VOPA-770464 format. One record per residue (C-alpha): x, y, z; residue number from 1. Coordinates in steps of 0.2 Angstrom, whole numbers. Layout:
<vexbas>
<vexba><x>X</x><y>Y</y><z>Z</z><k>NUM</k></vexba>
...
</vexbas>
This chain:
<vexbas>
<vexba><x>3</x><y>19</y><z>-26</z><k>1</k></vexba>
<vexba><x>-15</x><y>26</y><z>-31</z><k>2</k></vexba>
<vexba><x>-23</x><y>10</y><z>-27</z><k>3</k></vexba>
<vexba><x>-17</x><y>11</y><z>-10</z><k>4</k></vexba>
<vexba><x>-23</x><y>29</y><z>-8</z><k>5</k></vexba>
<vexba><x>-40</x><y>23</y><z>-12</z><k>6</k></vexba>
<vexba><x>-39</x><y>9</y><z>1</z><k>7</k></vexba>
<vexba><x>-35</x><y>23</y><z>13</z><k>8</k></vexba>
<vexba><x>-50</x><y>32</y><z>7</z><k>9</k></vexba>
<vexba><x>-60</x><y>16</y><z>9</z><k>10</k></vexba>
<vexba><x>-55</x><y>14</y><z>27</z><k>11</k></vexba>
<vexba><x>-60</x><y>32</y><z>31</z><k>12</k></vexba>
<vexba><x>-77</x><y>27</y><z>24</z><k>13</k></vexba>
<vexba><x>-78</x><y>11</y><z>34</z><k>14</k></vexba>
<vexba><x>-79</x><y>-1</y><z>18</z><k>15</k></vexba>
<vexba><x>-70</x><y>-15</y><z>22</z><k>16</k></vexba>
<vexba><x>-72</x><y>-24</y><z>4</z><k>17</k></vexba>
<vexba><x>-66</x><y>-8</y><z>-3</z><k>18</k></vexba>
<vexba><x>-51</x><y>-9</y><z>7</z><k>19</k></vexba>
<vexba><x>-46</x><y>-28</y><z>3</z><k>20</k></vexba>
<vexba><x>-51</x><y>-25</y><z>-16</z><k>21</k></vexba>
<vexba><x>-39</x><y>-9</y><z>-19</z><k>22</k></vexba>
<vexba><x>-25</x><y>-15</y><z>-6</z><k>23</k></vexba>
<vexba><x>-26</x><y>-33</y><z>-17</z><k>24</k></vexba>
<vexba><x>-24</x><y>-23</y><z>-33</z><k>25</k></vexba>
<vexba><x>-10</x><y>-12</y><z>-27</z><k>26</k></vexba>
<vexba><x>-2</x><y>-29</y><z>-20</z><k>27</k></vexba>
<vexba><x>-2</x><y>-36</y><z>-38</z><k>28</k></vexba>
<vexba><x>3</x><y>-21</y><z>-47</z><k>29</k></vexba>
<vexba><x>19</x><y>-19</y><z>-36</z><k>30</k></vexba>
<vexba><x>21</x><y>-38</y><z>-38</z><k>31</k></vexba>
<vexba><x>21</x><y>-34</y><z>-57</z><k>32</k></vexba>
<vexba><x>34</x><y>-22</y><z>-53</z><k>33</k></vexba>
<vexba><x>46</x><y>-33</y><z>-45</z><k>34</k></vexba>
<vexba><x>45</x><y>-45</y><z>-57</z><k>35</k></vexba>
<vexba><x>48</x><y>-33</y><z>-71</z><k>36</k></vexba>
<vexba><x>64</x><y>-27</y><z>-64</z><k>37</k></vexba>
<vexba><x>71</x><y>-40</y><z>-51</z><k>38</k></vexba>
<vexba><x>88</x><y>-36</y><z>-51</z><k>39</k></vexba>
<vexba><x>83</x><y>-18</y><z>-45</z><k>40</k></vexba>
<vexba><x>78</x><y>-16</y><z>-28</z><k>41</k></vexba>
<vexba><x>74</x><y>2</y><z>-29</z><k>42</k></vexba>
<vexba><x>60</x><y>8</y><z>-41</z><k>43</k></vexba>
<vexba><x>57</x><y>28</y><z>-40</z><k>44</k></vexba>
<vexba><x>67</x><y>27</y><z>-24</z><k>45</k></vexba>
<vexba><x>54</x><y>14</y><z>-16</z><k>46</k></vexba>
<vexba><x>57</x><y>-3</y><z>-13</z><k>47</k></vexba>
<vexba><x>42</x><y>-12</y><z>-21</z><k>48</k></vexba>
<vexba><x>43</x><y>-29</y><z>-14</z><k>49</k></vexba>
<vexba><x>42</x><y>-21</y><z>3</z><k>50</k></vexba>
<vexba><x>26</x><y>-11</y><z>-3</z><k>51</k></vexba>
<vexba><x>19</x><y>-27</y><z>-10</z><k>52</k></vexba>
<vexba><x>20</x><y>-35</y><z>7</z><k>53</k></vexba>
<vexba><x>13</x><y>-19</y><z>16</z><k>54</k></vexba>
<vexba><x>-2</x><y>-19</y><z>4</z><k>55</k></vexba>
<vexba><x>-6</x><y>-37</y><z>5</z><k>56</k></vexba>
<vexba><x>-5</x><y>-36</y><z>25</z><k>57</k></vexba>
<vexba><x>-19</x><y>-21</y><z>23</z><k>58</k></vexba>
<vexba><x>-30</x><y>-32</y><z>12</z><k>59</k></vexba>
<vexba><x>-29</x><y>-45</y><z>24</z><k>60</k></vexba>
<vexba><x>-32</x><y>-35</y><z>40</z><k>61</k></vexba>
<vexba><x>-47</x><y>-25</y><z>30</z><k>62</k></vexba>
<vexba><x>-61</x><y>-32</y><z>40</z><k>63</k></vexba>
<vexba><x>-52</x><y>-27</y><z>57</z><k>64</k></vexba>
<vexba><x>-49</x><y>-8</y><z>51</z><k>65</k></vexba>
<vexba><x>-65</x><y>-1</y><z>54</z><k>66</k></vexba>
<vexba><x>-71</x><y>15</y><z>52</z><k>67</k></vexba>
<vexba><x>-62</x><y>32</y><z>55</z><k>68</k></vexba>
<vexba><x>-75</x><y>44</y><z>45</z><k>69</k></vexba>
<vexba><x>-81</x><y>52</y><z>60</z><k>70</k></vexba>
<vexba><x>-64</x><y>56</y><z>67</z><k>71</k></vexba>
<vexba><x>-52</x><y>70</y><z>62</z><k>72</k></vexba>
<vexba><x>-40</x><y>67</y><z>47</z><k>73</k></vexba>
<vexba><x>-28</x><y>53</y><z>54</z><k>74</k></vexba>
<vexba><x>-15</x><y>40</y><z>47</z><k>75</k></vexba>
<vexba><x>-25</x><y>26</y><z>43</z><k>76</k></vexba>
<vexba><x>-11</x><y>15</y><z>33</z><k>77</k></vexba>
<vexba><x>5</x><y>10</y><z>42</z><k>78</k></vexba>
<vexba><x>14</x><y>14</y><z>26</z><k>79</k></vexba>
<vexba><x>26</x><y>28</y><z>25</z><k>80</k></vexba>
<vexba><x>33</x><y>32</y><z>9</z><k>81</k></vexba>
<vexba><x>51</x><y>38</y><z>10</z><k>82</k></vexba>
<vexba><x>63</x><y>38</y><z>-5</z><k>83</k></vexba>
<vexba><x>77</x><y>28</y><z>-2</z><k>84</k></vexba>
<vexba><x>95</x><y>32</y><z>-8</z><k>85</k></vexba>
<vexba><x>103</x><y>21</y><z>-22</z><k>86</k></vexba>
<vexba><x>120</x><y>15</y><z>-18</z><k>87</k></vexba>
<vexba><x>133</x><y>24</y><z>-27</z><k>88</k></vexba>
<vexba><x>139</x><y>15</y><z>-42</z><k>89</k></vexba>
</vexbas>
């Protein structure tokens, strides 16, 4: 999650290589979570497989993201983190 946050900072700085590097690392780490708990869809209320896909997409689109440093604070990543309730057991 920290790697995704850093990718957002790099978007604001207009540093596409930084965006790519941090988003790629986030995708790798999230894939590690998916592989470590394959039967568990939720991890800390989030779906790591979906986050890994989002991180990979951010990395792939890094060169086209441009800079947002001269604007007011805005959402720069299309990832919304909302805990998902686990099904009743």
